[in-house]
N, C-alpha and C positions, 0 to 999 in steps of 0.2 A: 474717616480714613481717606486720604488723598487717593484719587483715581490713578491707577497705573497708566502711564502714557503709552500710546501705541507707537510702534517703531516703523518708520518708513523705510522701505527697501524695494529693490526692483522686483518685478513680477515673478521671476524665476525663483529667487530666494524665498519670497513670501509663499509661493506654492509648495516648495519643499517643506517649509515649516508646517503649513496647514495639512499636508499629506502625512507628515510625521505625527501630528496630533491625533488624527483618526487611527492610524496604525497602532500607536502606543496605547491608546485607550482600549482598542479591541484586544490587544495582547494582555493588558492588565485586567480586563474584565474576566479573564480566565480564573483569577484569584477568587472571585465571587463564586464561580462554579465549583472550585475546589473546596471552598469552605462549606458551602451549602449542600452539595450533592455527593461529594466523594469521601469515601472512608480512608482519608489520608492522615488522620490525626496521629497515628502511630508511625507514619513514614518519616524518614530522616529528611532534613532540610535539603540535603544534596540531591536526593531523588526528586523532590518536588521542584527544585530548580531545574533539574534535567528535563522534567516534563514540560516546564515553561519554555525552555530552550528549544525542545523538539517541536513545540507548537508554532515557532516563528514562520517556517515555510508555509504552513496552512493559513496563518494569519495574513501573510504577504499575498497569498493567492486570493483570498476573499477580498482583501483590501483592493487589489488590482482590478478585480471584476467590478466592484462597486464604484471605483474612482476613475475608471478609464475615461469616461466622458469628461469629467472635470479636468483631468490632466491634459487631454487633447485640446479642450477649449482654452486652457491657459498657455499651452506651448505652440499653438498654431502660429507659423511664421508669417503673421500679417499684422499691420499697424493697428487695426481696430481692436486688438486684444487689450490694449491699454485704455480703451474708452470706458467711460463711466457706466454706460448701459450694458456693455459686455461683461464688465467685472461684476455688476449686480446680478446678471444672469448666472455667472459662475458661482456666485455666493448661494443662490437659490439651489442650484444643482448639488453643490457640496453639502448643504445642510440637509436636504431631503435624502440623498443617498447614504450619507454617513449616519444620520439619525436612524434610518432603517437598519443599517449595518449593526449598530450598537444595540438598538432596541430588540432586534431578533435574538441576539446573543444573550441579552439579559432575560428576555421572556422565557427562553428555554431553561433557565435555571429553575424556574417554577414548574415547568412541564416535564423535566427529565425524570423525576421519581415515578411518573405514571407510565413511561414507555421504556425506561432503562437504557436509552441511547439518544444521541443527538437527533434533533428533529429533522425529518425529511420533507420534501415537497408534498408528498402525498398527505401528510398530516395537516399541512397548511391548507391544501385544497379541500380536504374534508371539513376543516373548521369553517372556511368561508362559504361553503355550500350548504351549511346547516340552515334549516328553516327558522331556527330560533337564534340566529347569530347575535342580535341585539341583546337578548336576555343572557346568553352565555358570556358575552363580553362584559356586561354589567356585573354578573356574578363573579367573574374572574377579577375584575377591578376592585371588588370589595374584599374577596378572600386573599388575593395576592397584592394588596395595596403597596406593600413594601417593594415589590418588583416594579410596579408602575412609578413609585416615587424614586427608586434608584435609577431607572431608565431616564426619567425626566431630569434628575440631577446631573447625570453623566452627559446628556445631550446639551444641557445648559452650560456645563463646564467646557464641553467641546467648542461650543459657539464662542464662549468667552476667550478661550485660548486662540481660536481661529482669528478673532478680531484684534489680537495683540499685535498683529503686523498689518501695515497698510501698503498694498501694492502701489508703487509710484514709478511707472515708466518701464520701458523695455531696455535691456542692455544694447549698446551700440558699439560698432567697430569704427575704424578710421574713415572708411568709405561706405557708401550705400551698398556697393556690391559685396564687400566683405561682411557687412551687417546682414545682408540677405543670406549669404552662405553660412554664416555663423548660426543664425536662427533656424535655418533649414537643417543644419547638421545636428543641432541640439534637439530639435523636434524628432528627428529620426532616432537619435540615441535614446531619448526618453521613451518613445514608443516601443523600442526594442526592450528596454528595461521592464516596462509594464507587461509585455507579452511573456517575458521570462518569469516574472512574478506570478502571472496567471498559471503558468505551467507548474510552478512550484519547485523547479529544479533547473540547473544550468545546462545539463546534458540535453543534446538534441536527439539522442538515441532513446528509443522506447517511448512510452506514454508519459503524460504529465502526472502530477501528484494526484493520488486518489485517497479516499477515506481509509482504505485498507493499509496504506503506508504508515498510518499511526500505530500499527502493531509493532513496528520496528523499535526495539529497545525498551518496551514497557515490561514491567515485571508481572503485571496482571493484565489480561485483555480488557477488563473494565476501565483501566487507566487510559485506554485509547480515547475515551471521551474527554479526558483532560487535555490531551494533545490536540484534538480537533476543535474547531469552532463551528457553531451552528450555521452561519451563512455559507461557509465552505461546503458543509454537508448538504445543504439545500440545493446549492448550485449543481453539485455532482449527483443529485437524485432527480433532476428534472426529466430525465428520460427513463426513469424506472418503469419496468414492466413487471407486474406481479406474476408469480408462478401460477399457472393454471393447474389445479389439483384434479387429476383424472379420477373418475369413479367407475371402476370396472365391475364392482359387485355391490349389491345392497347388503345391509347387515344380515338380512334373512338368508340370502344366498351364501354369504360367508359362513354363517352358522351351520348351514346344511353341508357345506364342503368340509369344514373343520369344526365339528361340534364341541371338541374339548382340546385342551393342550396341557402339557406338563412343564412346569418350571423346574429346570435342572439347577440344583444347588451345588456350590463348590464343595470340594472335599475338606475345606478348612485348613489346608496346609499353607504355610507362609510362602510368599513369593521367593523364587530362587535369587531374584535381584541380579540376574545376569544382564550384561550390556546387550543392547539390541542395535544392530547395524543393518539398515535397509538400503539397498542399492536399486535405483530405478534407471532403466536404460531408455534414453530418448529414442522414440520410434521403435522400441523393442516389441517383439512378438515371438510366439513359440515357433513360427515358421522359419525363423533364422537359425534355430538350434535343431540339429538333426535328431537328437534323442527325444525332442518334444514335438516335432512336426507330425501332426496327425493327418495331413492332407493325403488324399488317395493317390497312390502311385508316385509319392514324393521321393525323388532320388536324393541321396546325401550330397551336400554341397561343400561341406568342410569349411564353412565360413567362420564358425565360432568353436574351434576345437577345445578351448579351455572350458567354456560353459558346458560343452558336451561331457567333458571329464568330470565336472562338478555334478552334473546330473546323474552320473553313475554311482555316486556315493552320498547323495543328499535326499531329503524328502522332496519329492517332485509332485506337483499338481498337474495332471495331464490334460484336464479339461478346463479351459479358460474362456471367459466371455469379455468382450470389449466393453469398456466403460467410458469411452470418449473418443473424439476424433482429434482433439488438440492436446498439447502437452499439459497445459494447466488443468484440463478436465481429467486427464489420467492421474495426475498427482493428487487432485482432490478426491478422486475415487479411492486411491491406494491409502492415503492417510486418513480420510474422513469417512470412507464407505459410501460415497455418493454414487448413485446411478447417473446415467446420461439423460439430461433434460433438454434435448435439442429443440429449438435453438437457444434455450436458456443456458447461460454460463454463470455459475455461482459467483465468481469473483467480480462480475459486473452487474450483480443483481441487488435488489433492496435488502437482501439477507446477508450480505458479505460481512457485516459486523456482528452477526449472531455468534453466540458461544456454541461451539461444536464439541461433542464428546468424541474427538478424534484420538487416535493412538498416542500421539505426543502429549496431548492435554491430559489424557488419563494417566499416563506414566509420570507426568510431572506431579500429579497429586500424590503419587506414591514415592516421591522424593527423587525422581530421576532428573538429571540434567538433560536438556534436549538441544540439538543443534542441527541445522540444515546446511548442506553444502551444494553449491551449484556455481560453476565458473562463469555464469552469464553476467551481463551488466545488471546493475540494480534496477528493478522495476520491469525487466523484460517479461512481457506477457503476464505480469502480476504474479509470477510463480513464487517468488520469495515472500511477497506479502501474504499469499495464500498459506504458505508454510507457517508463517508467524500466527495466522489466524487459527491454524490447526494445533497450535500449542508449542511451536518451536521457540525457544528462548532467544536464540541468536542465529544469524545467517552469515555464512562465509561465501562471498561472491568474488567477482573480478576485482572489485575495489579492495577487498580484504586480502586477496592473494598478492596484490601490489607488485606485480612483475610482468609487464606487458611483453617481455621477450617470449612468453608462452601464449600470447594472444593470437587467436586464429584469424583475426581481421574482420570477423563478422559477429559471432555470437558471444565469444568469451574465451576462457582458458582451455587449452587442449586437455583432453581427458587423461592422458598419461601424466601430465604435470599435476592435475588435480588429484590423481590417484596417490601420488607421493605426498602431496600436501595434506590430504584427508587422513591418511594412515599415520602421519607424524602428529598432526594437530590433535587427534583423538587421545593421544597419550597425555595431553595436558588437561584433559577434562576429568573431574572427580567422578569416580564410579559410584553408583551405577548411572549409565547414560543411555539415551536413545538418540541415534543419529540417522540422518537420511542424506544420501549422496545421489543427486540427479545428474547423470552424464549429459553431454550436449553435442559431442562431435558427430553423432549420426543424424544430425539435422541438416537439411539442405542449406548451403551448397556442398555439403559432405567434404569439407576440407580435412585432409590428413597430413600431419607433419612428415615430410619426406626425409627429415634428418633423424627420425627415431624408429629403429627396428624396421628398416625398409625392405628387407629381403623376404621373399616367399609369399607376397600377396598374390591371390588367385584372380582378383577382379581388376578391371581397368580403373585408372585414376579418375576421380570425379564421380564415381558411381556410388550408390547407396550401399551396395554389397561390400565395396572396399572399406567404406567407413565402418561397417559392422565388423569387418576383420580387425580394423584398428581398435575398435572398442573392446573386442575380445582380448587383444594383446594388452590393452590398458588395464583390464580387469585382472588379467594374470599378473601383471606388474603390481597391482594393488595388493593382491594376496601374498605375493613374494615379500613385499614390504611389511604388510600387516603381521605376518608370521613372526617377525622379529620384534614386534611391539609387545609391551607388557600386558596389554588388554586383550590380546587375541584369544587366549585359551578360555577366557570367561565371557565370550561374546557369541551371541546368536546372530548369524549372518543370513539375511533374507534377500 
């Protein structure tokens, strides 16, 4: 067969082609993972394609981290970039980094069944510090020969595609000054693109893409592993700190304190299958509500009269204990039952991809639809990702609300606007459902819309107390709206 001729083109076009080769092969290697490790044989093709599509930002991020040096070397605005020695050096960098990128992803196909999640850095460190490293590697190469063969074939195919183009000179403008400006501008633009790819999202607000973001839009939490890729997971686990497990009692001491226990069985009755609506107040606490404030000599302040009125006709828990200092810690505690592990934060830990028997997840198993509402920007403090990890099927945030006329300029959509949106949107969900609305307007800088029910505030503008008064009015408005919805009479509101 005649050899396919190499195409000569300028360095920039050649580099774009070669970068695309590495990215596309990484993206397609997900198919191997889906076939070998995931129970997707019964899934429809549309869902599998959606998982592939959702994996693109994660693949772009991993590709950018591994190819940043290669891209910088190719786009440096200097004439030596076109020299033979420099191009040879970039060839070596490309082959090493992208061979590693692809081999790691393929190797995890064989390792995944043993750990049930994408590999993290701790697993690699443990492997390479084993005293019998040579024997283990030889054993794996025999048992998983197909993975070694597949990785070798993919790397060789990548190199073949890489060499289909031949870099032949740098683009030039009409004058040397314009040429320098053009090359410098292109370098800056390309560097910016690489940084954006590393972050995994265009927005400059909030944190970059994290493994927990893979929970967004999957039907089962296990399918997060299809959306992720292993190089991305390893990069984001470099700073993992394991949770220190405290030991307060020995088994003997525990047996002496509690020698026996009784398992309480259910009464066997079927679930009532009522809807469950959970409202979480940002920075909320019982000291804001006069009827719940247990502080000694606490004088009524009248900041939240509506919640005071609810307390007079609801089941009230008077003794409460804090479960976190941050918003995402509080919601983790409320949905998942987590205590506070200061300074450990669950959503930034090695355990963030674990399956949790949280309230939304448990109700989903009983046939409930689940949805989380928060008017914040997507990814803000990883709160919406955490909600997905706890079993929420979908998230409604500022992007979903899609009307920035109600944007507070900092955190997200004002609470009164979200109150109207949540009450109306719940009518479109098939019952039974479990929903959670996390308010946000009582977070610093405590912005309150002055155009909405402005009369009667007791506290000065910009104060936390005034924001609590506003939240109370928003909750009152929510209940006014909710009472007119068909779901209200069959809903447990918490």
